MILO-125705 format. One line per 10 residues: their letters; for each residue x, y, z of N, C-alpha, C. Coordinates in steps of 0.001 Angstrom, whole numbers, plus 500000, padded with zeros to 6 digits. Last residue first. Layout:
# residues N
a) X/Y/Z/X/Y/Z/X/Y/Z  ...;
This chain:
# residues 92
aieqeqrpng) 513048/473507/484443/513125/472047/484546/513504/471613/485921  510787/475955/483718/511923/475628/484593/511917/474121/484788  509923/477501/480710/509673/476410/481644/510941/476115/482427  509077/480797/480088/510122/479798/480093/509777/478748/481137  506794/482345/477925/507071/481849/479277/508110/480742/479188  507665/484939/475764/507347/483544/475923/507680/483111/477341  506207/488186/475584/507310/487287/475964/506797/485870/476111  504614/489608/472739/504557/489117/474123/505693/488136/474398  506285/492128/470847/505740/490776/470929/505651/490347/472392  507565/494508/470658/506117/494550/470842/505472/493187/470911;
rfdvdrvkll) 510257/494478/470657/509610/494494/469341/508081/494551/469459  510984/494240/473331/511247/495494/472634/510553/495589/471280  508206/492431/474929/509610/492677/474639/509752/493940/473790  505946/492629/477618/506144/492824/476186/507626/493105/475950  505565/492640/480321/505404/491363/479635/505591/491456/478126  505687/495260/481161/506867/494418/481392/506772/493083/480659  503128/496159/480614/504242/496700/479847/505471/495811/479994  501647/494788/482554/501393/494519/481146/502539/495018/480283  502695/495944/484865/502901/494516/484628/502651/494163/483175  501762/498558/484557/503204/498304/484538/503498/496832/484294;
kknvkknsiy) 499012/498132/484817/499535/498626/483540/501033/498376/483441  498938/497315/487491/498512/496380/486448/499035/496827/485084  499800/499676/488759/500622/498464/488855/500232/497446/487792  497642/501352/488181/498960/501678/487645/499863/500455/487685  495633/500074/489665/495513/500171/488207/496859/500478/487565  496598/500409/492279/496456/499057/491742/496350/499078/490223  496448/503188/492492/497761/502545/492551/497687/501119/491998  493698/503582/492445/494503/504119/491344/495888/503488/491325  492995/502346/494880/492508/501801/493609/493353/502306/492439  494323/504031/496723/494598/502591/496699/494185/501981/495362;
cvfgivaffi) 493144/506510/496228/494593/506333/496029/494958/504861/495931  490507/505889/496983/490796/506291/495602/492291/506132/495301  490873/505376/499709/490397/504314/498834/490690/504634/497372  491717/507898/500632/492603/506737/500757/492199/505603/499842  489374/509373/500076/490636/509726/499410/491626/508557/499481  487591/508070/501830/487349/508057/500383/488628/508382/499624  488765/508643/504320/488582/507252/503900/488370/507154/502393  488638/511448/504382/489945/510789/504341/489831/509328/503910  485790/511738/504443/486598/512317/503371/487946/511623/503259  485113/510498/506866/484603/509948/505607/485438/510456/504433;
amvfystail) 486467/512242/508597/486795/510809/508588/486324/510163/507297  485167/514662/508099/486589/514526/507722/487006/513062/507695  482699/513973/509211/482789/514286/507773/484228/514176/507298  483444/513671/511893/482928/512514/511155/482972/512744/509651  484233/516308/512469/485203/515211/512577/484732/513981/511799  481782/517617/512122/482892/517928/511214/483985/516862/511282  480355/516523/514261/479928/516255/512886/481048/516549/511897  481792/517628/516396/481728/516169/516230/481323/515804/514809  481289/520370/515943/482671/519858/515900/482676/518347/515690  478483/520421/516267/479095/520865/515023/480518/520317/514879;
vvinfdygin) 478249/519592/518925/477659/518772/517865/478260/519142/516508  479506/521747/520168/480067/520395/520319/479522/519474/519235  477791/523823/519456/479197/523868/519032/479823/522476/519111  475388/523112/520701/475457/523208/519239/476895/523194/518741  475414/523299/523420/475670/521985/522840/475833/522036/521327  476585/525590/525617/476016/525471/524283/476406/524128/523663  475897/524527/529004/476678/525232/527994/476112/524894/526632  475295/523414/531970/474669/524359/531061/475659/525065/530155  475090/520054/532728/475995/521201/532656/475414/522158/531619  473816/517643/533465/473072/518905/533377/473989/520123/533454;
dmiannlssl) 474987/515202/533243/475334/515988/534433/474623/517335/534486  474024/514322/530777/473696/513561/531992/473961/514369/533264  475171/516176/529065/473713/516101/529172/473311/515375/530447  477864/515618/529420/477365/516952/529770/475849/516946/529912  478044/513022/528416/478320/513264/529841/477786/514615/530288  477462/513563/525724/476583/512682/526492/476794/512883/527988  479667/515113/525063/478330/515695/524987/477350/514868/525801  481657/513236/525293/481676/514377/526216/480328/515087/526205  480870/511597/523184/480807/511061/524547/480884/512186/525580  481325/513314/521033/479963/512865/521321/479846/512292/522726;
klfglgycll) 484105/513591/521221/483244/514768/521357/481807/514365/521679  484887/510932/520761/485169/511564/522054/484313/512805/522277  484039/510654/518098/483431/509817/519133/483672/510409/520523  485762/512470/516874/484320/512689/516833/483594/511893/517894  488199/511177/517386/487958/512506/517944/486468/512845/517940  487810/508803/515894/488006/508751/517347/487747/510097/518007  487661/509855/513312/486524/509125/513862/486620/509063/515389  490222/510939/513068/489061/511835/513049/487829/511144/513607  491714/508518/513158/491925/509564/514151/490724/510503/514223  490798/507200/510864/490575/506607/512188/490740/507636/513301;
ssffcivtvn) 491723/509027/508950/490302/508732/509051/489972/508131/510419  494437/508829/509320/493776/510103/509598/492277/509925/509739  494788/506200/508427/495046/506524/509836/494432/507865/510226  494088/506578/505722/493309/505677/506552/493549/505935/508043  496063/508435/504891/494634/508788/504816/493799/507875/505709  498412/506949/505304/498210/508202/506035/496737/508595/506033  497964/504872/503460/498100/504574/504892/497855/505829/505725  497936/506321/501057/496770/505541/501475/496820/505253/502963  500501/507357/500972/499363/508274/501009/498121/507542/501501  502163/505091/500746/502164/505871/501982/500961/506792/502096;
pm) 500529/502229/499210/501347/503444/499208/501188/504236/500499  500840/498825/500000/500000/500000/500000/500889/501243/500000;
């Protein structure tokens, strides 16, 4: 897997964890009847979840594009200089 894909997937997990922590802090605040604005916490948690989805999609696109490039490189390597496909050699 390329480095960009790994970084995107780990960033996605990090953003998901941060969103989950924000929601759990919101749940604790509701249970303890702490009076502060819940809209900001919900907005931040939602933005973390949106970033998690964004990073997951970007990582998946990088992974798929890398696989397509590798398949094209394998096809190019199987052709000799004259454009003829290489013959498979049998190992005795």
